C-alpha positions in Angstrom: 92.5 164.4 105.8 93.5 161.2 107.4 96.7 162.4 109.0 97.2 161.5 112.7 95.2 158.2 112.5 96.7 154.9 113.6 95.5 152.7 110.8 95.6 149.0 110.8 96.6 148.0 107.3 94.5 144.9 107.0 91.9 143.8 104.5 89.4 146.4 105.7 91.5 149.2 104.1 92.2 147.4 100.8 89.5 149.6 99.2 91.4 152.7 100.3 94.7 151.6 98.8 92.8 150.8 95.6 91.1 154.3 95.6 94.5 156.0 96.2 95.9 154.4 93.1 93.1 155.7 90.9 92.3 159.2 92.4 93.7 162.5 91.2 93.0 164.0 94.7 95.9 165.2 96.7 96.1 163.1 99.8 98.6 163.8 102.6 100.8 160.8 103.6 99.1 158.3 105.9 101.1 155.6 107.6 100.4 152.1 108.9 100.7 151.3 112.6 100.1 147.6 112.1 100.5 144.8 111.3 104.3 144.4 112.0 105.3 143.9 108.4 103.6 147.2 107.3 104.4 149.3 110.4 105.6 152.8 109.4 104.9 152.3 105.7 102.9 154.8 103.7 99.5 153.4 102.7 100.1 154.8 99.1 103.2 152.5 98.8 101.3 149.3 99.6 100.4 147.0 96.7 97.0 145.4 96.4 98.9 142.0 96.2 100.1 142.6 99.8 96.6 141.9 101.1 95.6 138.3 101.4 91.9 138.9 101.7 90.4 135.8 100.1 89.7 133.1 102.6 87.3 130.2 102.9 84.9 128.8 105.5 82.7 125.8 106.1 79.1 126.9 107.1 76.1 124.8 108.0 74.0 124.0 104.9 71.7 121.1 105.9 71.0 118.9 108.9 70.0 115.3 108.1 67.9 114.1 111.1 69.5 110.7 111.5 72.7 109.0 112.6 75.1 107.4 110.1 78.5 105.8 109.9 79.5 106.2 106.3 78.7 108.5 103.3 79.4 107.7 99.6 78.6 110.2 96.9 78.0 108.9 93.3 76.6 110.0 90.0 74.1 107.8 88.1 72.1 108.8 85.0 73.5 112.3 85.3 72.1 112.8 88.8 74.0 113.1 92.1 73.2 110.8 95.0 74.7 109.9 98.4 74.5 106.5 100.0 74.6 106.5 103.8 74.9 103.5 106.2 72.4 103.9 109.1 72.7 101.0 111.5 70.3 102.7 113.9 67.6 102.9 111.2 68.4 99.4 109.8 69.0 100.7 106.3 71.2 102.1 103.6 69.6 105.4 102.8 70.0 106.8 99.2 69.6 110.6 99.0 69.3 112.5 95.8 70.5 116.1 95.2 67.7 118.5 94.4 69.2 121.0 92.0 66.3 123.5 92.5 66.2 123.4 96.3 69.9 122.8 96.5 69.5 120.2 99.2 69.7 116.4 99.6 66.3 114.7 99.8 65.2 111.1 100.4 65.2 108.8 97.3 65.2 105.2 98.4 66.2 102.8 101.3 67.8 99.4 101.3 67.0 97.2 104.3 70.2 96.6 106.3 69.7 96.1 110.1 73.4 96.4 111.0 74.9 98.3 108.1 78.4 99.7 108.5 79.1 100.6 104.9 77.0 101.1 101.7 79.3 101.3 98.7 77.7 102.4 95.4 79.5 101.1 92.2 78.4 102.4 88.8 79.8 100.0 86.2 78.7 99.2 82.7 75.7 101.5 83.0 74.5 99.5 86.0 74.2 100.8 89.6 75.2 98.3 92.3 75.3 98.9 96.1 77.4 96.6 98.2 75.8 96.5 101.7 78.2 95.5 104.5 76.6 94.4 107.7 78.0 93.4 111.1 75.4 90.7 111.6 73.3 88.6 109.2 75.7 88.6 106.3 76.5 91.2 103.6 74.8 91.6 100.2 74.9 93.2 96.8 71.9 95.1 95.3 71.3 96.3 91.8 69.0 99.1 90.7 66.4 97.7 88.4 65.2 100.3 85.9 62.2 98.2 84.9 60.6 98.5 88.4 62.6 101.5 89.8 63.8 99.7 92.9 66.8 98.0 94.3 66.9 94.2 93.9 69.2 91.9 95.9 71.2 89.9 93.5 73.9 88.3 95.5 75.1 87.2 99.0 78.7 87.7 100.0 80.5 84.7 101.6 79.8 85.0 105.3 82.7 82.7 106.1 85.2 85.2 104.7 83.4 88.4 105.6 82.4 88.1 109.3 82.8 91.6 110.6 83.2 94.1 107.7 84.6 97.5 108.4 85.3 99.3 105.1 84.8 98.9 101.4 86.8 100.3 98.5 85.9 100.1 94.8 88.2 100.7 91.8 89.1 99.7 88.2 92.2 98.0 87.1 92.9 97.5 83.3 89.2 98.0 82.6 87.9 95.5 85.2 85.8 96.6 88.3 86.8 95.3 91.7 85.8 96.0 95.3 87.6 95.0 98.5 86.1 94.6 102.0 88.2 95.0 105.1 87.2 92.5 107.7 87.9 93.3 111.3 87.1 89.9 112.9 89.7 87.5 114.2 88.4 84.7 112.0 87.5 86.6 108.8 89.6 87.6 105.8 89.9 90.9 103.9 88.8 89.9 100.4 88.8 91.1 96.8 85.9 90.7 94.5 85.7 91.2 90.7 82.7 92.0 88.4 81.8 89.7 85.6 78.6 89.5 83.5 76.6 87.8 86.2 77.8 89.8 89.3 80.8 90.0 91.5 82.7 86.9 92.4 85.5 86.2 94.9 88.9 86.9 93.3 91.4 86.9 96.2 91.7 86.5 99.9 94.1 89.2 100.9 94.7 89.5 104.6 93.4 87.0 107.1 93.2 87.0 110.9 94.5 90.5 111.4 91.4 92.5 112.5 91.6 95.0 109.6 90.0 98.4 110.1 90.4 100.2 106.8 91.6 99.7 103.2 92.7 102.4 100.7 93.3 102.1 97.0 96.2 104.1 95.7 97.8 104.4 92.3 101.5 105.3 92.6 103.8 105.7 89.6 101.2 103.9 87.5 101.1 100.9 89.9 97.9 100.0 91.7 98.3 99.4 95.4 96.1 98.6 98.4 97.1 99.8 101.9 95.3 97.9 104.7 95.3 99.2 108.2 94.9 96.9 111.1 94.5 97.0 114.9 97.0 94.2 115.3 100.0 95.3 113.1 101.4 98.2 111.0 99.5 99.1 107.8 100.4 96.6 105.0 101.0 97.5 101.4 99.9 95.3 98.5 100.9 95.9 94.9 99.0 94.7 91.8 100.8 92.0 89.8 99.8 92.2 86.1 101.2 88.7 85.5 99.3 87.1 88.4 96.3 89.4 88.2 96.4 89.6 91.9 97.7 91.8 94.7 101.0 90.7 96.3 102.5 91.9 99.6 105.1 94.6 99.2 105.9 95.8 102.8 104.6 97.9 105.7 104.1 101.6 106.4 106.6 102.3 109.2 106.2 100.7 112.6 103.0 102.4 113.6 100.4 100.1 115.3 96.7 100.6 115.9 95.9 102.7 112.8 92.2 103.1 112.5 92.1 104.6 109.0 94.5 105.2 106.1 93.7 107.8 103.4 95.8 109.4 100.7 96.1 112.7 98.9 98.4 114.3 96.3 100.1 117.7 96.6 101.7 118.6 93.2 103.9 115.5 92.4 104.1 114.1 95.9 101.9 111.4 97.4 100.9 111.4 101.1 99.2 109.1 103.5 97.1 110.2 106.5 97.1 107.6 109.3 94.5 108.2 112.0 94.8 106.6 115.5 92.3 106.5 118.3 95.0 106.4 121.0 98.2 108.3 120.3 99.1 110.8 117.6 98.0 110.6 114.0 100.6 110.9 111.3 101.0 112.4 107.8 103.7 110.6 105.8 105.1 111.2 102.3 106.0 108.5 99.7 109.6 108.6 98.7 110.3 105.9 96.2 110.4 102.7 98.3 109.4 104.1 101.7 107.2 106.5 103.6 108.7 109.4 105.5 106.9 111.1 108.4 106.2 114.8 107.7 103.8 115.7 110.5 102.3 114.6 113.8 98.8 115.6 114.8 97.2 115.2 118.3 94.2 113.0 117.8 92.9 111.4 121.0 89.6 109.6 120.2 90.0 109.9 116.4 88.2 107.4 114.2 88.5 109.3 111.0 91.1 111.5 109.3 90.0 112.5 105.8 92.0 114.6 103.3 89.9 116.3 100.6 90.4 119.0 98.0 88.1 121.9 97.0 89.5 123.6 94.0 93.1 124.3 94.6 92.8 124.0 98.4 93.8 120.8 100.1 92.1 120.2 103.5 92.2 117.6 106.2 89.3 116.8 108.5 90.4 115.1 111.8 87.4 113.9 113.8 87.3 113.0 117.5 84.9 111.3 119.9 85.9 113.6 122.7 86.3 117.1 121.2 85.7 119.2 118.1 86.5 118.2 114.6 89.6 120.1 113.4 89.9 121.1 109.8 93.4 121.8 108.6 94.6 123.5 105.4 97.7 122.3 103.5 100.6 124.8 103.3 102.6 123.9 100.2 105.8 125.8 101.2 106.0 124.3 104.6 104.7 120.8 103.4 102.4 120.7 106.5 98.8 121.2 107.5 97.9 124.3 109.5 94.9 124.6 111.8 92.0 126.2 109.9 88.6 125.7 111.5 86.8 123.8 114.2 83.5 122.0 113.5 81.1 120.7 116.1 80.4 117.2 115.0 79.6 114.5 117.6 81.4 111.2 117.1 82.1 111.6 113.4 82.7 108.4 111.4 83.4 109.8 108.0 83.9 113.0 106.0 83.0 113.2 102.3 83.5 116.1 100.0 80.6 116.3 97.5 80.7 118.6 94.4 77.1 119.4 93.8 77.0 121.7 90.7 78.0 125.2 91.9 77.9 124.1 95.6 80.8 122.3 97.3 79.6 120.2 100.3 81.2 118.4 103.1 79.2 115.6 104.7 79.8 114.6 108.3 78.0 111.4 109.3 77.7 111.1 113.1 77.5 107.9 115.2 75.6 109.7 118.0 73.8 112.7 116.6 72.4 114.2 113.4 74.4 113.9 110.2 75.6 117.4 109.2 76.1 118.9 105.7 78.5 121.9 105.5 78.9 124.2 102.5 82.3 125.5 101.4 82.2 129.2 100.9 84.7 131.8 99.7 84.9 135.0 101.7 86.4 138.3 100.6 87.5 140.0 103.9 88.0 143.3 102.1 84.3 143.8 101.4 
């Protein structure tokens, strides 16, 4: 006899509603006192669908005892790896996923005394790693299966790439390319193309603008590059099939000092996330020929704003050098991100979602502390 009880009709009584639907026992009417939408209703009248009891969480999975500024997952020969730039340890570290222990473990290291980005490219059954360094030039390595080690195969023109900041790799019409964003006043953001002998310079894109980040986006079947800069608004380049080059197409609004530009899709819409170190970060939506602002997020001290999807859920990780990392969850009906969780990451420089078999990971390289690995878990609050 439950009469006279003030029951909170949340996920903790879902089992009771389920039992009432299946029992032949006579149960006197019992009413909800909360939450507001159920106040005064009989518990027997509630539907199981009224209870939103499935939620998710990011929990600590592994601590990698080193600092890093970038993380790039890749698959090679059916195995999962992650390449991390470690300027403090003067190397690009390659970690391999251990399917038995379900952890990342050391695999190999590429010497790189001031590495800011280590970009793996698996093309034509070959594994390349583009190593971008602040000082001493940048290089390309290839994994040599005959000796099971990385071999340096190529220097990158140090007159063009003086102070690299980001690397993106992609395919267009079957050809592999990578682009390096250069953040010096005298360098040039440059595009490279793979041929039989290695990567060669294909196009100088953006000179003298102190570029901070580059993002490859395919919109309406058209390849585009969006380059953010500390000296002007993000610039859009579109691929010309006739010229086999990228040509300037315009800018993204009038927003200056964008540290990073990343994109995501929600159903048929394309969005950009623009992070800023000083000022508010923005989420904008592509509408034909222009981007329209849909949300502003406070982001003092932010160097990274990374959207990522796990299953059907679209998240956004917004890091900060001064406070917690905020994880947001996309609400399709409102077309906005809602605050979801806080993570304690010191000075994050990247966030990377890594699907590792039945485990969904989130890597958080830190500029000042250990690199953290979180695991995405599904929680049933009714249990």
